C-alpha positions as CSV (number, residue, x, y, z in Angstrom):
1,X,0.0,0.0,0.0
2,X,1.4,3.4,-1.0
3,X,1.0,6.2,1.5
4,X,0.4,9.7,0.2
5,X,1.5,12.9,1.8
6,X,-1.6,14.7,0.4
7,X,-4.9,15.0,2.4
8,X,-7.9,13.8,0.5
9,X,-11.1,15.9,0.6
10,X,-14.6,14.7,0.4
11,X,-17.4,17.1,-0.2
12,X,-21.1,16.6,-0.4
13,X,-21.5,20.0,-1.9
14,X,-22.3,20.3,-5.6
15,X,-19.1,21.1,-7.5
16,X,-19.6,24.4,-9.3
17,X,-18.3,24.8,-12.8
18,X,-17.6,28.5,-12.2
19,X,-17.8,29.2,-8.5
20,X,-17.6,33.0,-8.8
21,X,-20.4,33.2,-11.3
22,X,-22.6,30.8,-9.4
23,X,-22.1,32.7,-6.2
24,X,-22.8,36.0,-7.9
25,X,-26.1,34.6,-9.3
26,X,-27.2,33.2,-5.9
27,X,-26.2,36.4,-4.0
28,X,-28.0,38.6,-6.5
29,X,-31.2,36.5,-6.1
30,X,-31.0,36.8,-2.3
31,X,-30.4,40.5,-2.4
32,X,-33.3,41.1,-4.9
33,X,-35.6,38.9,-2.7
34,X,-34.8,41.2,0.3
35,X,-35.4,44.4,-1.7
36,X,-31.7,45.4,-2.1
37,X,-30.0,46.7,-5.3
38,X,-27.5,43.8,-6.1
39,X,-25.2,46.1,-8.0
40,X,-24.8,48.6,-5.1
41,X,-24.5,46.0,-2.5
42,X,-21.9,43.9,-4.4
43,X,-19.9,47.1,-5.2
44,X,-19.9,48.0,-1.5
45,X,-18.7,44.5,-0.6
46,X,-16.0,44.3,-3.2
47,X,-14.6,47.8,-2.4
48,X,-14.7,47.5,1.4
49,X,-14.5,43.7,2.1
50,X,-17.3,44.2,4.6
51,X,-19.6,41.2,4.3
52,X,-22.5,43.0,6.0
53,X,-23.2,44.5,2.5
54,X,-24.5,41.1,1.7
55,X,-27.7,39.7,3.2
56,X,-27.5,36.5,5.3
57,X,-30.8,35.4,3.6
58,X,-30.4,32.1,1.7
59,X,-26.9,31.8,3.1
60,X,-25.7,34.5,0.7
61,X,-23.2,36.1,3.0
62,X,-21.6,32.8,3.8
63,X,-21.4,31.9,0.1
64,X,-19.9,35.2,-1.0
65,X,-17.1,34.9,1.6
66,X,-16.0,31.6,0.1
67,X,-14.9,33.4,-3.1
68,X,-12.1,36.0,-3.1
69,X,-13.2,39.5,-4.0
70,X,-10.7,39.7,-6.9
71,X,-12.3,36.6,-8.4
72,X,-15.8,38.3,-8.1
73,X,-14.4,41.4,-9.8
74,X,-12.7,39.3,-12.5
75,X,-16.0,37.7,-13.3
76,X,-17.8,41.0,-13.6
77,X,-15.1,42.4,-15.9
78,X,-15.2,39.3,-18.1
79,X,-19.0,39.5,-18.4
80,X,-18.8,43.2,-19.2
81,X,-16.2,42.7,-21.9
82,X,-18.2,39.8,-23.4
83,X,-21.3,42.0,-23.5
84,X,-19.4,44.8,-25.2
85,X,-17.9,42.4,-27.8
86,X,-21.4,41.0,-28.6
87,X,-22.9,44.5,-29.1
88,X,-20.1,45.4,-31.5
89,X,-20.6,42.4,-33.8
């Protein structure tokens, strides 16, 4: 039997294809459900790092803290660039 130095992980959570995108969608839904403007709240969170900009409803605050803020910003920039490219076609 070969011993490995690496620790194996087992997760019952669904593997997300694009974690940042999935978290953004879930957080936006939760913010809208609670009557908040998702754009303003996410901008506040990304700039300040203060998770209280995100509602705890539907576990949104916990989810958003699992993704680095720069990854969220990267996802927004990618989506923006893609939307610009599509309108110029």
